[in-house]
All heavy atoms as a GROMACS GRO file, in nm:
protein
  599
    1MET      N    1   1.329   0.001  -2.305
    1MET     CA    2   1.311  -0.070  -2.180
    1MET      C    3   1.170  -0.048  -2.132
    1MET      O    4   1.116   0.061  -2.134
    1MET     CB    5   1.412  -0.023  -2.077
    1MET     CG    6   1.396  -0.088  -1.945
    1MET     SD    7   1.529  -0.035  -1.838
    1MET     CE    8   1.460  -0.078  -1.688
    2LEU      N    9   1.105  -0.158  -2.082
    2LEU     CA   10   0.974  -0.151  -2.030
    2LEU      C   11   0.972  -0.176  -1.881
    2LEU      O   12   1.056  -0.248  -1.830
    2LEU     CB   13   0.885  -0.256  -2.097
    2LEU     CG   14   0.868  -0.252  -2.248
    2LEU    CD1   15   0.793  -0.374  -2.297
    2LEU    CD2   16   0.794  -0.125  -2.287
    3THR      N   17   0.876  -0.112  -1.817
    3THR     CA   18   0.857  -0.133  -1.670
    3THR      C   19   0.712  -0.162  -1.646
    3THR      O   20   0.624  -0.090  -1.700
    3THR     CB   21   0.898  -0.008  -1.591
    3THR    OG1   22   1.034   0.023  -1.621
    3THR    CG2   23   0.884  -0.029  -1.442
    4LEU      N   24   0.680  -0.262  -1.568
    4LEU     CA   25   0.544  -0.289  -1.529
    4LEU      C   26   0.534  -0.253  -1.380
    4LEU      O   27   0.600  -0.306  -1.293
    4LEU     CB   28   0.512  -0.438  -1.542
    4LEU     CG   29   0.367  -0.471  -1.501
    4LEU    CD1   30   0.265  -0.406  -1.591
    4LEU    CD2   31   0.347  -0.621  -1.498
    5PHE      N   32   0.447  -0.153  -1.350
    5PHE     CA   33   0.421  -0.109  -1.216
    5PHE      C   34   0.307  -0.195  -1.162
    5PHE      O   35   0.202  -0.205  -1.228
    5PHE     CB   36   0.388   0.038  -1.210
    5PHE     CG   37   0.503   0.127  -1.242
    5PHE    CD1   38   0.520   0.174  -1.373
    5PHE    CD2   39   0.598   0.158  -1.149
    5PHE    CE1   40   0.628   0.254  -1.404
    5PHE    CE2   41   0.708   0.240  -1.178
    5PHE     CZ   42   0.723   0.286  -1.310
    6GLN      N   43   0.329  -0.256  -1.047
    6GLN     CA   44   0.231  -0.349  -0.992
    6GLN      C   45   0.236  -0.353  -0.841
    6GLN      O   46   0.314  -0.278  -0.781
    6GLN     CB   47   0.252  -0.487  -1.053
    6GLN     CG   48   0.386  -0.548  -1.032
    6GLN     CD   49   0.401  -0.682  -1.100
    6GLN    OE1   50   0.316  -0.768  -1.093
    6GLN    NE2   51   0.513  -0.703  -1.168
    7ARG      N   52   0.154  -0.440  -0.784
    7ARG     CA   53   0.150  -0.456  -0.637
    7ARG      C   54   0.170  -0.607  -0.607
    7ARG      O   55   0.139  -0.690  -0.690
    7ARG     CB   56   0.015  -0.416  -0.579
    7ARG     CG   57  -0.022  -0.276  -0.596
    7ARG     CD   58  -0.160  -0.256  -0.531
    7ARG     NE   59  -0.213  -0.127  -0.562
    7ARG     CZ   60  -0.179  -0.016  -0.502
    7ARG    NH1   61  -0.091  -0.019  -0.406
    7ARG    NH2   62  -0.230   0.098  -0.533
    8ASP      N   63   0.207  -0.630  -0.483
    8ASP     CA   64   0.207  -0.770  -0.433
    8ASP      C   65   0.063  -0.816  -0.418
    8ASP      O   66  -0.027  -0.735  -0.390
    8ASP     CB   67   0.274  -0.777  -0.296
    8ASP     CG   68   0.424  -0.762  -0.301
    8ASP    OD1   69   0.486  -0.804  -0.401
    8ASP    OD2   70   0.483  -0.703  -0.210
    9ASP      N   71   0.038  -0.943  -0.438
    9ASP     CA   72  -0.095  -1.000  -0.423
    9ASP      C   73  -0.204  -0.925  -0.500
    9ASP      O   74  -0.309  -0.891  -0.441
    9ASP     CB   75  -0.133  -1.008  -0.277
    9ASP     CG   76  -0.029  -1.094  -0.198
    9ASP    OD1   77   0.008  -1.197  -0.249
    9ASP    OD2   78   0.009  -1.052  -0.088
   10CYS      N   79  -0.178  -0.894  -0.624
   10CYS     CA   80  -0.269  -0.814  -0.707
   10CYS      C   81  -0.325  -0.902  -0.819
   10CYS      O   82  -0.250  -0.941  -0.911
   10CYS     CB   83  -0.195  -0.693  -0.763
   10CYS     SG   84  -0.279  -0.601  -0.892
   11HIS      N   85  -0.454  -0.934  -0.812
   11HIS     CA   86  -0.518  -1.018  -0.911
   11HIS      C   87  -0.507  -0.953  -1.051
   11HIS      O   88  -0.481  -1.024  -1.150
   11HIS     CB   89  -0.660  -1.047  -0.873
   11HIS     CG   90  -0.734  -1.122  -0.977
   11HIS    ND1   91  -0.709  -1.253  -1.006
   11HIS    CD2   92  -0.837  -1.085  -1.057
   11HIS    CE1   93  -0.791  -1.293  -1.106
   11HIS    NE2   94  -0.866  -1.193  -1.134
   12LEU      N   95  -0.534  -0.827  -1.063
   12LEU     CA   96  -0.524  -0.760  -1.190
   12LEU      C   97  -0.382  -0.763  -1.245
   12LEU      O   98  -0.364  -0.774  -1.366
   12LEU     CB   99  -0.574  -0.616  -1.181
   12LEU     CG  100  -0.721  -0.597  -1.145
   12LEU    CD1  101  -0.753  -0.450  -1.133
   12LEU    CD2  102  -0.811  -0.664  -1.244
   13CYS      N  103  -0.285  -0.754  -1.158
   13CYS     CA  104  -0.144  -0.761  -1.202
   13CYS      C  105  -0.114  -0.898  -1.256
   13CYS      O  106  -0.042  -0.910  -1.358
   13CYS     CB  107  -0.048  -0.728  -1.086
   13CYS     SG  108  -0.078  -0.561  -1.019
   14ASP      N  109  -0.169  -1.003  -1.196
   14ASP     CA  110  -0.149  -1.139  -1.246
   14ASP      C  111  -0.213  -1.152  -1.387
   14ASP      O  112  -0.154  -1.215  -1.475
   14ASP     CB  113  -0.215  -1.240  -1.151
   14ASP     CG  114  -0.143  -1.248  -1.019
   14ASP    OD1  115  -0.025  -1.207  -1.008
   14ASP    OD2  116  -0.206  -1.300  -0.921
   15LEU      N  117  -0.331  -1.092  -1.404
   15LEU     CA  118  -0.398  -1.098  -1.539
   15LEU      C  119  -0.310  -1.016  -1.638
   15LEU      O  120  -0.296  -1.060  -1.753
   15LEU     CB  121  -0.535  -1.031  -1.527
   15LEU     CG  122  -0.638  -1.112  -1.444
   15LEU    CD1  123  -0.768  -1.031  -1.435
   15LEU    CD2  124  -0.662  -1.246  -1.506
   16ALA      N  125  -0.253  -0.903  -1.600
   16ALA     CA  126  -0.169  -0.827  -1.686
   16ALA      C  127  -0.047  -0.907  -1.732
   16ALA      O  128  -0.009  -0.908  -1.845
   16ALA     CB  129  -0.126  -0.697  -1.623
   17LEU      N  130   0.016  -0.976  -1.634
   17LEU     CA  131   0.129  -1.058  -1.666
   17LEU      C  132   0.094  -1.165  -1.771
   17LEU      O  133   0.172  -1.192  -1.861
   17LEU     CB  134   0.188  -1.121  -1.539
   17LEU     CG  135   0.257  -1.024  -1.443
   17LEU    CD1  136   0.283  -1.089  -1.310
   17LEU    CD2  137   0.390  -0.976  -1.507
   18ALA      N  138  -0.021  -1.226  -1.756
   18ALA     CA  139  -0.066  -1.326  -1.852
   18ALA      C  140  -0.084  -1.267  -1.991
   18ALA      O  141  -0.045  -1.325  -2.094
   18ALA     CB  142  -0.196  -1.390  -1.805
   19GLU      N  143  -0.141  -1.144  -1.998
   19GLU     CA  144  -0.162  -1.082  -2.126
   19GLU      C  145  -0.026  -1.040  -2.190
   19GLU      O  146  -0.009  -1.050  -2.310
   19GLU     CB  147  -0.253  -0.958  -2.114
   19GLU     CG  148  -0.392  -0.993  -2.080
   19GLU     CD  149  -0.464  -1.083  -2.177
   19GLU    OE1  150  -0.438  -1.070  -2.302
   19GLU    OE2  151  -0.541  -1.171  -2.135
   20LEU      N  152   0.067  -0.996  -2.107
   20LEU     CA  153   0.200  -0.964  -2.160
   20LEU      C  154   0.268  -1.088  -2.214
   20LEU      O  155   0.337  -1.082  -2.320
   20LEU     CB  156   0.286  -0.898  -2.051
   20LEU     CG  157   0.242  -0.760  -2.010
   20LEU    CD1  158   0.316  -0.713  -1.885
   20LEU    CD2  159   0.260  -0.659  -2.124
   21ALA      N  160   0.252  -1.201  -2.153
   21ALA     CA  161   0.306  -1.329  -2.200
   21ALA      C  162   0.241  -1.366  -2.332
   21ALA      O  163   0.311  -1.406  -2.428
   21ALA     CB  164   0.288  -1.435  -2.094
   22LYS      N  165   0.108  -1.354  -2.341
   22LYS     CA  166   0.038  -1.383  -2.467
   22LYS      C  167   0.084  -1.294  -2.577
   22LYS      O  168   0.094  -1.338  -2.694
   22LYS     CB  169  -0.113  -1.366  -2.450
   22LYS     CG  170  -0.182  -1.469  -2.369
   22LYS     CD  171  -0.330  -1.435  -2.365
   22LYS     CE  172  -0.401  -1.506  -2.253
   22LYS     NZ  173  -0.543  -1.466  -2.237
   23ALA      N  174   0.114  -1.169  -2.547
   23ALA     CA  175   0.158  -1.072  -2.648
   23ALA      C  176   0.304  -1.092  -2.685
   23ALA      O  177   0.356  -1.027  -2.776
   23ALA     CB  178   0.136  -0.930  -2.597
   24ARG      N  179   0.372  -1.180  -2.612
   24ARG     CA  180   0.516  -1.200  -2.626
   24ARG      C  181   0.591  -1.068  -2.616
   24ARG      O  182   0.675  -1.034  -2.698
   24ARG     CB  183   0.548  -1.269  -2.760
   24ARG     CG  184   0.486  -1.408  -2.756
   24ARG     CD  185   0.532  -1.493  -2.871
   24ARG     NE  186   0.476  -1.626  -2.850
   24ARG     CZ  187   0.465  -1.716  -2.945
   24ARG    NH1  188   0.507  -1.684  -3.065
   24ARG    NH2  189   0.418  -1.832  -2.919
   25ALA      N  190   0.551  -0.992  -2.512
   25ALA     CA  191   0.614  -0.863  -2.490
   25ALA      C  192   0.767  -0.886  -2.457
   25ALA      O  193   0.799  -0.989  -2.401
   25ALA     CB  194   0.546  -0.793  -2.370
   26PRO      N  195   0.849  -0.793  -2.498
   26PRO     CA  196   0.990  -0.804  -2.465
   26PRO      C  197   1.012  -0.800  -2.312
   26PRO      O  198   0.922  -0.766  -2.236
   26PRO     CB  199   1.054  -0.686  -2.530
   26PRO     CG  200   0.947  -0.591  -2.560
   26PRO     CD  201   0.818  -0.669  -2.567
   27GLU      N  202   1.131  -0.835  -2.275
   27GLU     CA  203   1.166  -0.838  -2.132
   27GLU      C  204   1.134  -0.702  -2.067
   27GLU      O  205   1.150  -0.600  -2.131
   27GLU     CB  206   1.315  -0.866  -2.116
   27GLU     CG  207   1.355  -0.904  -1.979
   27GLU     CD  208   1.497  -0.954  -1.977
   27GLU    OE1  209   1.536  -1.034  -2.061
   27GLU    OE2  210   1.574  -0.910  -1.888
   28PHE      N  211   1.084  -0.704  -1.943
   28PHE     CA  212   1.053  -0.583  -1.872
   28PHE      C  213   1.089  -0.598  -1.728
   28PHE      O  214   1.107  -0.707  -1.674
   28PHE     CB  215   0.902  -0.550  -1.885
   28PHE     CG  216   0.812  -0.660  -1.839
   28PHE    CD1  217   0.775  -0.667  -1.704
   28PHE    CD2  218   0.768  -0.759  -1.927
   28PHE    CE1  219   0.688  -0.767  -1.662
   28PHE    CE2  220   0.685  -0.856  -1.885
   28PHE     CZ  221   0.647  -0.869  -1.750
   29ASP      N  222   1.105  -0.483  -1.662
   29ASP     CA  223   1.129  -0.478  -1.517
   29ASP      C  224   0.998  -0.470  -1.448
   29ASP      O  225   0.903  -0.401  -1.497
   29ASP     CB  226   1.218  -0.358  -1.478
   29ASP     CG  227   1.360  -0.374  -1.526
   29ASP    OD1  228   1.411  -0.486  -1.537
   29ASP    OD2  229   1.422  -0.265  -1.552
   30SER      N  230   0.985  -0.532  -1.332
   30SER     CA  231   0.867  -0.517  -1.246
   30SER      C  232   0.905  -0.429  -1.131
   30SER      O  233   1.007  -0.447  -1.063
   30SER     CB  234   0.823  -0.654  -1.190
   30SER     OG  235   0.766  -0.728  -1.295
   31VAL      N  236   0.819  -0.329  -1.106
   31VAL     CA  237   0.836  -0.236  -0.996
   31VAL      C  238   0.713  -0.246  -0.910
   31VAL      O  239   0.599  -0.229  -0.958
   31VAL     CB  240   0.861  -0.092  -1.036
   31VAL    CG1  241   0.866   0.004  -0.919
   31VAL    CG2  242   0.991  -0.084  -1.120
   32PHE      N  243   0.730  -0.277  -0.781
   32PHE     CA  244   0.618  -0.294  -0.693
   32PHE      C  245   0.596  -0.164  -0.611
   32PHE      O  246   0.693  -0.109  -0.556
   32PHE     CB  247   0.644  -0.414  -0.596
   32PHE     CG  248   0.639  -0.542  -0.670
   32PHE    CD1  249   0.753  -0.590  -0.736
   32PHE    CD2  250   0.520  -0.616  -0.681
   32PHE    CE1  251   0.749  -0.713  -0.805
   32PHE    CE2  252   0.514  -0.734  -0.752
   32PHE     CZ  253   0.629  -0.783  -0.815
   33LEU      N  254   0.471  -0.118  -0.607
   33LEU     CA  255   0.436   0.008  -0.540
   33LEU      C  256   0.436   0.001  -0.389
   33LEU      O  257   0.451   0.099  -0.324
   33LEU     CB  258   0.296   0.057  -0.586
   33LEU     CG  259   0.276   0.079  -0.732
   33LEU    CD1  260   0.137   0.135  -0.753
   33LEU    CD2  261   0.376   0.168  -0.795
   34ASP      N  262   0.422  -0.122  -0.340
   34ASP     CA  263   0.412  -0.141  -0.196
   34ASP      C  264   0.529  -0.069  -0.125
   34ASP      O  265   0.642  -0.094  -0.163
   34ASP     CB  266   0.407  -0.292  -0.164
   34ASP     CG  267   0.305  -0.362  -0.248
   34ASP    OD1  268   0.186  -0.342  -0.222
   34ASP    OD2  269   0.343  -0.434  -0.340
   35ASP      N  270   0.501   0.007  -0.024
   35ASP     CA  271   0.598   0.079   0.055
   35ASP      C  272   0.682   0.182  -0.022
   35ASP      O  273   0.795   0.210   0.014
   35ASP     CB  274   0.696  -0.022   0.123
   35ASP     CG  275   0.615  -0.119   0.215
   35ASP    OD1  276   0.519  -0.070   0.279
   35ASP    OD2  277   0.651  -0.235   0.215
   36GLN      N  278   0.625   0.232  -0.137
   36GLN     CA  279   0.695   0.341  -0.212
   36GLN      C  280   0.596   0.451  -0.231
   36GLN      O  281   0.528   0.458  -0.332
   36GLN     CB  282   0.744   0.287  -0.345
   36GLN     CG  283   0.852   0.180  -0.329
   36GLN     CD  284   0.925   0.155  -0.459
   36GLN    OE1  285   0.972   0.252  -0.522
   36GLN    NE2  286   0.936   0.033  -0.497
   37PRO      N  287   0.588   0.543  -0.136
   37PRO     CA  288   0.484   0.643  -0.136
   37PRO      C  289   0.480   0.730  -0.266
   37PRO      O  290   0.369   0.763  -0.312
   37PRO     CB  291   0.522   0.738  -0.018
   37PRO     CG  292   0.601   0.646   0.073
   37PRO     CD  293   0.674   0.552  -0.013
   38ALA      N  294   0.595   0.766  -0.325
   38ALA     CA  295   0.593   0.849  -0.444
   38ALA      C  296   0.524   0.771  -0.560
   38ALA      O  297   0.444   0.826  -0.635
   38ALA     CB  298   0.732   0.892  -0.480
   39LEU      N  299   0.562   0.647  -0.573
   39LEU     CA  300   0.501   0.565  -0.680
   39LEU      C  301   0.355   0.536  -0.649
   39LEU      O  302   0.272   0.532  -0.740
   39LEU     CB  303   0.578   0.435  -0.701
   39LEU     CG  304   0.721   0.451  -0.757
   39LEU    CD1  305   0.788   0.315  -0.764
   39LEU    CD2  306   0.716   0.514  -0.895
   40GLU      N  307   0.323   0.511  -0.527
   40GLU     CA  308   0.185   0.489  -0.488
   40GLU      C  309   0.096   0.610  -0.523
   40GLU      O  310  -0.013   0.596  -0.574
   40GLU     CB  311   0.176   0.463  -0.334
   40GLU     CG  312   0.039   0.447  -0.284
   40GLU     CD  313  -0.035   0.326  -0.328
   40GLU    OE1  314   0.029   0.219  -0.343
   40GLU    OE2  315  -0.158   0.335  -0.357
   41SER      N  316   0.150   0.727  -0.499
   41SER     CA  317   0.080   0.850  -0.531
   41SER      C  318   0.053   0.861  -0.682
   41SER      O  319  -0.053   0.901  -0.727
   41SER     CB  320   0.156   0.970  -0.479
   41SER     OG  321   0.092   1.090  -0.519
   42ARG      N  322   0.153   0.824  -0.761
   42ARG     CA  323   0.141   0.838  -0.906
   42ARG      C  324   0.056   0.729  -0.969
   42ARG      O  325  -0.019   0.752  -1.064
   42ARG     CB  326   0.277   0.842  -0.969
   42ARG     CG  327   0.278   0.855  -1.118
   42ARG     CD  328   0.416   0.878  -1.170
   42ARG     NE  329   0.407   0.895  -1.315
   42ARG     CZ  330   0.511   0.919  -1.392
   42ARG    NH1  331   0.631   0.935  -1.337
   42ARG    NH2  332   0.493   0.932  -1.521
   43TYR      N  333   0.076   0.604  -0.926
   43TYR     CA  334   0.017   0.488  -0.992
   43TYR      C  335  -0.090   0.414  -0.914
   43TYR      O  336  -0.152   0.321  -0.965
   43TYR     CB  337   0.125   0.388  -1.035
   43TYR     CG  338   0.221   0.442  -1.137
   43TYR    CD1  339   0.353   0.477  -1.100
   43TYR    CD2  340   0.183   0.457  -1.269
   43TYR    CE1  341   0.439   0.526  -1.193
   43TYR    CE2  342   0.271   0.506  -1.365
   43TYR     CZ  343   0.398   0.539  -1.328
   43TYR     OH  344   0.489   0.592  -1.418
   44GLY      N  345  -0.115   0.452  -0.793
   44GLY     CA  346  -0.193   0.377  -0.701
   44GLY      C  347  -0.332   0.327  -0.757
   44GLY      O  348  -0.366   0.211  -0.739
   45THR      N  349  -0.404   0.417  -0.821
   45THR     CA  350  -0.537   0.378  -0.873
   45THR      C  351  -0.530   0.322  -1.012
   45THR      O  352  -0.633   0.275  -1.066
   45THR     CB  353  -0.633   0.495  -0.870
   45THR    OG1  354  -0.583   0.596  -0.952
   45THR    CG2  355  -0.653   0.548  -0.727
   46ARG      N  356  -0.412   0.323  -1.076
   46ARG     CA  357  -0.404   0.282  -1.214
   46ARG      C  358  -0.334   0.146  -1.235
   46ARG      O  359  -0.334   0.094  -1.341
   46ARG     CB  360  -0.317   0.387  -1.292
   46ARG     CG  361  -0.376   0.524  -1.291
   46ARG     CD  362  -0.281   0.630  -1.343
   46ARG     NE  363  -0.211   0.594  -1.465
   46ARG     CZ  364  -0.098   0.646  -1.502
   46ARG    NH1  365  -0.038   0.736  -1.425
   46ARG    NH2  366  -0.039   0.606  -1.615
   47VAL      N  367  -0.286   0.087  -1.131
   47VAL     CA  368  -0.208  -0.038  -1.139
   47VAL      C  369  -0.296  -0.146  -1.193
   47VAL      O  370  -0.412  -0.163  -1.155
   47VAL     CB  371  -0.152  -0.070  -0.998
   47VAL    CG1  372  -0.102  -0.211  -0.988
   47VAL    CG2  373  -0.049   0.026  -0.960
   48PRO      N  374  -0.239  -0.233  -1.279
   48PRO     CA  375  -0.104  -0.236  -1.332
   48PRO      C  376  -0.089  -0.138  -1.446
   48PRO      O  377  -0.183  -0.111  -1.522
   48PRO     CB  378  -0.085  -0.379  -1.381
   48PRO     CG  379  -0.224  -0.425  -1.410
   48PRO     CD  380  -0.315  -0.355  -1.315
   49VAL      N  381   0.030  -0.084  -1.462
   49VAL     CA  382   0.068   0.011  -1.569
   49VAL      C  383   0.196  -0.035  -1.637
   49VAL      O  384   0.295  -0.060  -1.565
   49VAL     CB  385   0.084   0.157  -1.515
   49VAL    CG1  386   0.124   0.250  -1.624
   49VAL    CG2  387  -0.043   0.204  -1.448
   50LEU      N  388   0.194  -0.040  -1.768
   50LEU     CA  389   0.316  -0.068  -1.845
   50LEU      C  390   0.370   0.062  -1.896
   50LEU      O  391   0.296   0.138  -1.959
   50LEU     CB  392   0.277  -0.166  -1.957
   50LEU     CG  393   0.397  -0.217  -2.041
   50LEU    CD1  394   0.494  -0.303  -1.953
   50LEU    CD2  395   0.351  -0.300  -2.157
   51ARG      N  396   0.496   0.083  -1.872
   51ARG     CA  397   0.563   0.207  -1.912
   51ARG      C  398   0.676   0.180  -2.008
   51ARG      O  399   0.762   0.094  -1.980
   51ARG     CB  400   0.612   0.283  -1.789
   51ARG     CG  401   0.683   0.417  -1.821
   51ARG     CD  402   0.726   0.488  -1.689
   51ARG     NE  403   0.811   0.600  -1.720
   51ARG     CZ  404   0.769   0.722  -1.754
   51ARG    NH1  405   0.645   0.743  -1.765
   51ARG    NH2  406   0.858   0.816  -1.784
   52HIS      N  407   0.686   0.257  -2.114
   52HIS     CA  408   0.798   0.253  -2.208
   52HIS      C  409   0.888   0.367  -2.164
   52HIS      O  410   0.858   0.483  -2.178
   52HIS     CB  411   0.751   0.274  -2.352
   52HIS     CG  412   0.857   0.258  -2.453
   52HIS    ND1  413   0.932   0.365  -2.492
   52HIS    CD2  414   0.897   0.151  -2.520
   52HIS    CE1  415   1.017   0.322  -2.583
   52HIS    NE2  416   0.998   0.192  -2.601
   53GLU      N  417   0.999   0.325  -2.104
   53GLU     CA  418   1.087   0.427  -2.039
   53GLU      C  419   1.146   0.532  -2.136
   53GLU      O  420   1.155   0.646  -2.104
   53GLU     CB  421   1.201   0.356  -1.962
   53GLU     CG  422   1.151   0.273  -1.842
   53GLU     CD  423   1.076   0.355  -1.742
   53GLU    OE1  424   1.097   0.479  -1.728
   53GLU    OE2  425   0.993   0.295  -1.667
   54ALA      N  426   1.186   0.488  -2.257
   54ALA     CA  427   1.250   0.583  -2.351
   54ALA      C  428   1.152   0.694  -2.396
   54ALA      O  429   1.194   0.810  -2.405
   54ALA     CB  430   1.300   0.505  -2.474
   55SER      N  431   1.025   0.655  -2.418
   55SER     CA  432   0.926   0.758  -2.467
   55SER      C  433   0.845   0.815  -2.356
   55SER      O  434   0.782   0.916  -2.373
   55SER     CB  435   0.838   0.691  -2.569
   55SER     OG  436   0.754   0.596  -2.510
   56GLY      N  437   0.834   0.743  -2.242
   56GLY     CA  438   0.749   0.788  -2.131
   56GLY      C  439   0.601   0.749  -2.151
   56GLY      O  440   0.518   0.778  -2.069
   57ARG      N  441   0.573   0.678  -2.262
   57ARG     CA  442   0.432   0.635  -2.285
   57ARG      C  443   0.394   0.532  -2.181
   57ARG      O  444   0.475   0.449  -2.142
   57ARG     CB  445   0.420   0.572  -2.426
   57ARG     CG  446   0.432   0.671  -2.534
   57ARG     CD  447   0.410   0.612  -2.676
   57ARG     NE  448   0.490   0.490  -2.695
   57ARG     CZ  449   0.437   0.369  -2.719
   57ARG    NH1  450   0.306   0.355  -2.724
   57ARG    NH2  451   0.515   0.263  -2.737
   58GLU      N  452   0.268   0.534  -2.141
   58GLU     CA  453   0.216   0.440  -2.043
   58GLU      C  454   0.087   0.377  -2.094
   58GLU      O  455   0.002   0.446  -2.157
   58GLU     CB  456   0.192   0.509  -1.911
   58GLU     CG  457   0.322   0.559  -1.849
   58GLU     CD  458   0.306   0.629  -1.719
   58GLU    OE1  459   0.190   0.678  -1.686
   58GLU    OE2  460   0.402   0.642  -1.646
   59LEU      N  461   0.071   0.252  -2.064
   59LEU     CA  462  -0.050   0.173  -2.096
   59LEU      C  463  -0.111   0.128  -1.965
   59LEU      O  464  -0.054   0.047  -1.895
   59LEU     CB  465  -0.013   0.053  -2.186
   59LEU     CG  466  -0.129  -0.034  -2.230
   59LEU    CD1  467  -0.227   0.044  -2.316
   59LEU    CD2  468  -0.074  -0.154  -2.307
   60ASP      N  469  -0.227   0.183  -1.938
   60ASP     CA  470  -0.299   0.148  -1.813
   60ASP      C  471  -0.383   0.025  -1.835
   60ASP      O  472  -0.432  -0.001  -1.948
   60ASP     CB  473  -0.392   0.262  -1.770
   60ASP     CG  474  -0.318   0.384  -1.722
   60ASP    OD1  475  -0.196   0.392  -1.741
   60ASP    OD2  476  -0.383   0.473  -1.666
   61TRP      N  477  -0.406  -0.049  -1.727
   61TRP     CA  478  -0.496  -0.162  -1.725
   61TRP      C  479  -0.639  -0.103  -1.742
   61TRP      O  480  -0.668   0.003  -1.687
   61TRP     CB  481  -0.485  -0.239  -1.594
   61TRP     CG  482  -0.570  -0.358  -1.589
   61TRP    CD1  483  -0.690  -0.370  -1.527
   61TRP    CD2  484  -0.547  -0.481  -1.656
   61TRP    NE1  485  -0.744  -0.492  -1.545
   61TRP    CE2  486  -0.654  -0.566  -1.624
   61TRP    CE3  487  -0.448  -0.532  -1.737
   61TRP    CZ2  488  -0.670  -0.696  -1.676
   61TRP    CZ3  489  -0.459  -0.658  -1.785
   61TRP    CH2  490  -0.567  -0.739  -1.753
   62PRO      N  491  -0.730  -0.169  -1.815
   62PRO     CA  492  -0.724  -0.300  -1.868
   62PRO      C  493  -0.661  -0.301  -2.008
   62PRO      O  494  -0.685  -0.205  -2.085
   62PRO     CB  495  -0.868  -0.348  -1.873
   62PRO     CG  496  -0.946  -0.222  -1.889
   62PRO     CD  497  -0.867  -0.112  -1.819
   63PHE      N  498  -0.584  -0.404  -2.038
   63PHE     CA  499  -0.535  -0.425  -2.174
   63PHE      C  500  -0.527  -0.575  -2.200
   63PHE      O  501  -0.530  -0.656  -2.108
   63PHE     CB  502  -0.400  -0.360  -2.190
   63PHE     CG  503  -0.289  -0.392  -2.089
   63PHE    CD1  504  -0.228  -0.516  -2.088
   63PHE    CD2  505  -0.258  -0.300  -1.992
   63PHE    CE1  506  -0.132  -0.542  -1.990
   63PHE    CE2  507  -0.161  -0.324  -1.897
   63PHE     CZ  508  -0.095  -0.449  -1.896
   64ASP      N  509  -0.528  -0.608  -2.330
   64ASP     CA  510  -0.520  -0.748  -2.370
   64ASP      C  511  -0.394  -0.760  -2.457
   64ASP      O  512  -0.326  -0.663  -2.487
   64ASP     CB  513  -0.646  -0.797  -2.436
   64ASP     CG  514  -0.682  -0.720  -2.561
   64ASP    OD1  515  -0.597  -0.646  -2.614
   64ASP    OD2  516  -0.794  -0.736  -2.610
   65ALA      N  517  -0.366  -0.883  -2.503
   65ALA     CA  518  -0.248  -0.908  -2.582
   65ALA      C  519  -0.246  -0.828  -2.708
   65ALA      O  520  -0.141  -0.771  -2.751
   65ALA     CB  521  -0.238  -1.060  -2.612
   66VAL      N  522  -0.362  -0.814  -2.778
   66VAL     CA  523  -0.368  -0.741  -2.902
   66VAL      C  524  -0.336  -0.589  -2.876
   66VAL      O  525  -0.263  -0.529  -2.950
   66VAL     CB  526  -0.508  -0.757  -2.970
   66VAL    CG1  527  -0.523  -0.665  -3.087
   66VAL    CG2  528  -0.528  -0.900  -3.008
   67THR      N  529  -0.393  -0.537  -2.769
   67THR     CA  530  -0.369  -0.398  -2.732
   67THR      C  531  -0.220  -0.376  -2.700
   67THR      O  532  -0.161  -0.273  -2.745
   67THR     CB  533  -0.453  -0.356  -2.613
   67THR    OG1  534  -0.591  -0.379  -2.642
   67THR    CG2  535  -0.432  -0.208  -2.576
   68VAL      N  536  -0.158  -0.468  -2.630
   68VAL     CA  537  -0.018  -0.459  -2.596
   68VAL      C  538   0.066  -0.460  -2.726
   68VAL      O  539   0.156  -0.378  -2.739
   68VAL     CB  540   0.026  -0.570  -2.500
   68VAL    CG1  541   0.176  -0.572  -2.486
   68VAL    CG2  542  -0.039  -0.555  -2.367
   69GLN      N  543   0.038  -0.550  -2.815
   69GLN     CA  544   0.114  -0.560  -2.938
   69GLN      C  545   0.100  -0.426  -3.020
   69GLN      O  546   0.203  -0.380  -3.074
   69GLN     CB  547   0.068  -0.678  -3.021
   69GLN     CG  548   0.110  -0.809  -2.964
   69GLN     CD  549   0.044  -0.928  -3.035
   69GLN    OE1  550  -0.056  -0.916  -3.103
   69GLN    NE2  551   0.111  -1.043  -3.019
   70ALA      N  552  -0.018  -0.373  -3.028
   70ALA     CA  553  -0.036  -0.246  -3.102
   70ALA      C  554   0.037  -0.135  -3.031
   70ALA      O  555   0.098  -0.049  -3.096
   70ALA     CB  556  -0.186  -0.215  -3.112
   71TRP      N  557   0.032  -0.129  -2.901
   71TRP     CA  558   0.097  -0.028  -2.821
   71TRP      C  559   0.252  -0.033  -2.838
   71TRP      O  560   0.314   0.065  -2.859
   71TRP     CB  561   0.059  -0.040  -2.675
   71TRP     CG  562   0.114   0.062  -2.586
   71TRP    CD1  563   0.064   0.190  -2.562
   71TRP    CD2  564   0.223   0.051  -2.498
   71TRP    NE1  565   0.138   0.256  -2.472
   71TRP    CE2  566   0.238   0.174  -2.425
   71TRP    CE3  567   0.317  -0.052  -2.472
   71TRP    CZ2  568   0.340   0.194  -2.335
   71TRP    CZ3  569   0.413  -0.029  -2.378
   71TRP    CH2  570   0.427   0.091  -2.314
   72LEU      N  571   0.299  -0.155  -2.840
   72LEU     CA  572   0.447  -0.172  -2.860
   72LEU      C  573   0.492  -0.136  -3.000
   72LEU      O  574   0.605  -0.096  -3.021
   72LEU     CB  575   0.487  -0.318  -2.832
   72LEU     CG  576   0.478  -0.362  -2.685
   72LEU    CD1  577   0.495  -0.512  -2.672
   72LEU    CD2  578   0.581  -0.288  -2.603
   73ALA      N  579   0.402  -0.149  -3.099
   73ALA     CA  580   0.438  -0.120  -3.236
   73ALA      C  581   0.454   0.030  -3.264
   73ALA      O  582   0.519   0.071  -3.358
   73ALA     CB  583   0.331  -0.177  -3.329
   74VAL      N  584   0.394   0.112  -3.178
   74VAL     CA  585   0.401   0.261  -3.195
   74VAL      C  586   0.539   0.306  -3.148
   74VAL      O  587   0.583   0.268  -3.040
   74VAL     CB  588   0.291   0.330  -3.114
   74VAL    CG1  589   0.310   0.480  -3.118
   74VAL    CG2  590   0.154   0.288  -3.162
   75GLN      N  591   0.604   0.384  -3.229
   75GLN     CA  592   0.741   0.431  -3.192
   75GLN      C  593   0.730   0.560  -3.114
   75GLN      O  594   0.665   0.648  -3.134
   75GLN     CB  595   0.824   0.451  -3.317
   75GLN     CG  596   0.852   0.322  -3.388
   75GLN     CD  597   0.932   0.221  -3.310
   75GLN    OE1  598   1.025   0.258  -3.236
   75GLN    NE2  599   0.895   0.096  -3.319
   0.00000   0.00000   0.00000
């Protein structure tokens, strides 16, 4: 399972979503940091961040479709 940590009205998050679509990333959950202090503390300066929940691996922005595909290929 994948999670994309993002913000409302975030231009970089919109770009990340476009790259994930280009990469044909599997389905993921979106979690918005707005009004979530614990998540804001952890991810605030790194957003958007893609997290692989099973392994705990995280991919910080900036990334492109090729990077996402390579990141997803790692077990």
